[in-house]
C-alpha positions in Angstrom: 127.5 127.9 70.7 130.5 125.4 70.5 130.9 125.9 74.4 127.4 125.2 74.7 127.4 122.0 72.7 130.5 120.9 74.8 128.6 121.5 77.9 126.0 119.5 76.7 128.3 116.5 75.7 129.9 116.5 79.0 126.7 116.1 80.8 125.9 113.1 78.5 129.0 111.3 79.4 128.5 111.9 83.3 124.7 110.7 83.3 125.0 107.3 85.5 124.2 103.9 84.7 121.3 102.6 86.7 111.5 98.0 84.2 105.0 97.2 84.8 104.4 96.6 81.3 105.5 100.1 80.1 107.2 100.4 76.9 108.8 103.8 76.1 110.3 105.5 72.9 111.7 108.7 72.9 110.6 110.9 69.4 113.7 112.9 68.0 113.2 116.5 69.6 111.8 118.9 67.0 114.2 122.0 67.0 113.1 125.4 65.9 116.3 127.6 65.8 118.1 125.0 68.2 118.6 121.9 66.3 121.5 120.8 67.5 120.7 121.1 71.0 117.4 119.4 70.2 119.3 116.3 69.1 121.6 116.4 72.1 118.1 116.8 74.2 116.9 114.0 72.9 120.1 111.8 73.8 120.0 113.3 77.7 116.2 111.9 78.0 116.9 108.6 76.6 119.8 108.3 79.1 117.6 109.4 81.7 115.2 106.7 81.1 117.9 104.1 81.0 119.6 104.8 84.0 115.9 104.1 85.6 116.0 100.6 83.7 112.7 101.5 82.1 112.0 99.3 78.7 113.0 101.5 76.1 112.8 101.1 72.1 116.2 101.2 70.7 116.7 105.0 69.0 117.4 103.5 65.6 114.1 101.6 65.6 112.2 104.7 66.6 113.7 107.1 64.2 113.1 104.8 61.3 109.4 104.7 62.3 109.4 108.6 62.5 111.0 108.6 58.9 108.6 106.0 57.6 105.8 108.4 59.0 107.5 111.3 57.5 104.3 113.4 56.2 102.4 112.9 59.2 105.4 113.7 61.5 105.9 116.9 59.5 102.1 118.0 60.2 101.9 117.1 64.1 104.4 115.6 66.5 101.5 114.2 68.6 100.1 112.4 65.6 103.8 111.5 65.0 104.3 109.9 68.5 101.1 107.8 68.0 102.2 106.6 64.9 105.5 105.7 65.9 104.2 103.9 69.3 102.1 101.9 67.1 104.9 100.7 64.5 107.2 100.1 67.3 105.1 98.2 70.0 105.7 101.3 72.8 103.1 102.2 74.9 104.1 105.5 75.6 106.1 107.8 73.4 107.6 111.0 74.6 107.5 113.9 72.2 109.2 117.3 72.4 109.8 120.7 71.0 112.8 123.1 71.5 112.4 126.6 70.5 115.4 129.7 70.7 113.4 132.2 72.1 115.7 135.5 71.6 118.5 133.6 73.2 116.4 131.4 76.1 115.3 128.0 75.2 112.2 126.8 75.7 111.2 122.9 76.1 107.8 121.7 75.5 107.2 118.1 76.2 104.6 115.6 76.6 103.7 112.2 77.1 101.5 110.4 74.1 99.9 106.9 75.8 99.6 104.9 72.7 96.8 102.8 74.1 93.9 105.3 74.7 92.9 107.8 72.1 93.4 111.3 74.1 95.3 114.4 73.7 98.3 114.7 75.8 99.0 117.8 77.9 102.0 120.1 77.0 104.6 120.9 79.9 106.6 123.9 79.3 110.5 124.6 80.9 112.6 127.6 80.1 116.0 127.0 80.1 117.7 130.4 80.4 121.1 129.2 78.9 122.3 126.2 76.8 124.3 124.9 79.7 121.0 124.4 82.0 119.1 122.6 79.2 120.5 119.2 79.9 119.3 118.8 83.7 116.1 120.8 82.6 115.5 118.0 79.9 116.3 115.1 82.3 113.9 116.5 85.2 111.2 117.1 82.6 111.2 113.5 81.3 111.4 112.0 84.4 108.5 114.0 85.9 106.5 112.7 82.7 107.4 108.8 83.5 107.3 109.5 87.3 104.5 106.5 87.9 106.9 103.9 86.5 110.2 105.6 87.5 108.9 105.4 91.3 108.5 101.4 91.0 110.4 98.7 92.4 111.4 95.3 91.2 110.7 91.9 91.9 113.3 89.1 91.8 113.1 85.3 91.8 115.7 82.8 91.8 115.7 79.1 92.8 114.3 76.2 90.5 114.1 76.5 86.7 110.7 76.6 85.1 108.9 78.5 88.0 106.0 80.2 86.7 105.9 83.7 88.1 102.5 85.5 88.5 101.8 88.8 90.2 98.2 89.8 91.4 97.0 87.0 89.4 99.0 87.7 86.1 101.8 85.5 84.9 105.1 87.6 84.3 107.5 85.4 83.3 109.0 81.9 84.2 112.7 81.4 86.1 115.0 82.2 85.4 113.5 85.5 84.5 114.9 87.1 81.6 115.2 90.5 83.9 113.5 91.6 87.5 109.7 92.4 87.0 109.1 96.1 87.2 105.9 96.5 89.6 104.2 99.4 91.2 105.1 100.0 94.8 103.0 98.5 97.4 101.4 95.1 98.5 101.3 92.4 95.6 100.2 88.6 95.8 102.8 86.6 94.2 102.0 82.8 92.9 104.8 80.8 92.2 103.7 77.5 89.9 105.4 74.4 88.7 104.0 71.6 87.0 102.7 68.6 89.3 103.3 70.9 92.4 101.2 73.1 94.7 101.7 76.1 94.0 103.1 79.1 96.6 101.2 82.0 97.2 102.9 85.2 99.2 102.1 88.8 100.0 105.2 91.0 99.4 105.6 94.9 99.6 107.1 96.5 96.6 109.5 99.4 97.6 110.1 102.4 95.3 113.6 102.0 93.9 114.8 98.5 95.6 114.5 95.0 94.5 112.8 92.4 96.5 114.2 89.0 96.1 112.1 85.5 96.7 114.1 82.4 96.5 111.9 79.4 96.0 112.4 75.4 95.1 110.3 72.5 94.7 110.0 70.2 97.6 107.7 67.4 98.7 105.6 68.3 96.0 105.2 71.7 96.6 106.5 75.2 95.6 108.3 76.4 98.9 110.5 79.3 99.7 113.5 80.4 101.5 114.5 76.9 102.5 114.1 74.1 100.2 117.0 71.6 100.2 116.4 69.6 103.8 118.6 69.4 106.6 121.2 67.6 104.9 122.9 70.6 103.5 123.4 71.6 107.1 122.5 75.6 106.2 118.9 75.4 105.2 117.0 78.7 105.7 119.6 80.9 105.4 118.0 84.5 105.2 118.0 86.9 102.0 120.8 89.4 101.8 120.2 92.9 101.1 123.1 94.9 99.6 123.5 98.3 100.9 121.9 100.7 97.9 118.9 98.3 97.1 121.0 95.4 95.0 120.0 92.0 96.4 121.0 88.6 96.6 118.9 85.7 97.3 120.7 82.9 99.3 118.7 79.3 99.7 120.6 76.5 100.9 118.2 73.9 98.7 119.2 71.7 96.5 117.6 73.5 93.5 118.2 72.3 90.1 119.9 75.3 88.8 122.9 74.2 91.1 125.2 76.9 89.6 123.3 79.8 90.4 122.5 78.4 94.1 126.6 77.7 94.1 127.0 81.2 93.0 124.7 82.5 95.5 126.1 80.8 98.4 129.9 82.1 97.7 128.3 85.7 97.7 127.8 85.2 101.4 131.2 85.5 102.2 132.0 88.4 99.8 129.4 90.7 101.1 130.8 94.6 100.5 130.9 97.0 103.5 127.7 98.1 104.6 125.8 95.0 103.6 122.7 94.1 106.0 120.3 90.9 106.7 116.6 91.7 105.7 114.1 89.5 107.1 112.6 86.6 104.6 
């Protein structure tokens, strides 16, 4: 048992660090004859969601909500997940049970959609050994959240105070708190500024990649990419995409957020090996 626990702890330490409107919570796994392993499985699942940059309710908040609904949680893990989701503003709650079946471990997972009144389907996974449990738990939770895990990100840089709308819905204002997570595919982006003609453009969101738009207000309109005029001498610089999916939007505009523009310009000369130019 000790070596099994150590193996799972090693897995936790080596999970790599890596967000639509879904907010997830991971309910502590219910262990039947495998309490210690259930605790570690819960941590593996949380880390798997974190590395996908999905919005995740803090563990302490989730656990406190479960304690507050102790009676219901003791009767039904599905009902518990729904109550915890309502208490924490999570849209989805991952619930799980771990059973020790004569030496083998059986992991059951389900995704409770708090927004609809429907019974979720359980998915069952068997781990022949405790060492195999961690990877199985990670694959199981990623399969549950696949639509969000396969999404891409939208980053908008440039002037402060630009309202960012995607398909007609306002998501945030610049500077963004975090990149906007969107399902892969064609999206209409609109950038609005007070007293200026808005910018509307179609973009393609790619799974696991970031699409960056640089925009500023110029001559009474929100414009993309080149927004500083010819006096800067380098208007129209392209967006630079770093190998691996990271992006740096470079605009030669006299944006009001001059510190950000200066930092972006400096990065042009410090691109890591493997950087490539992307079409604006």
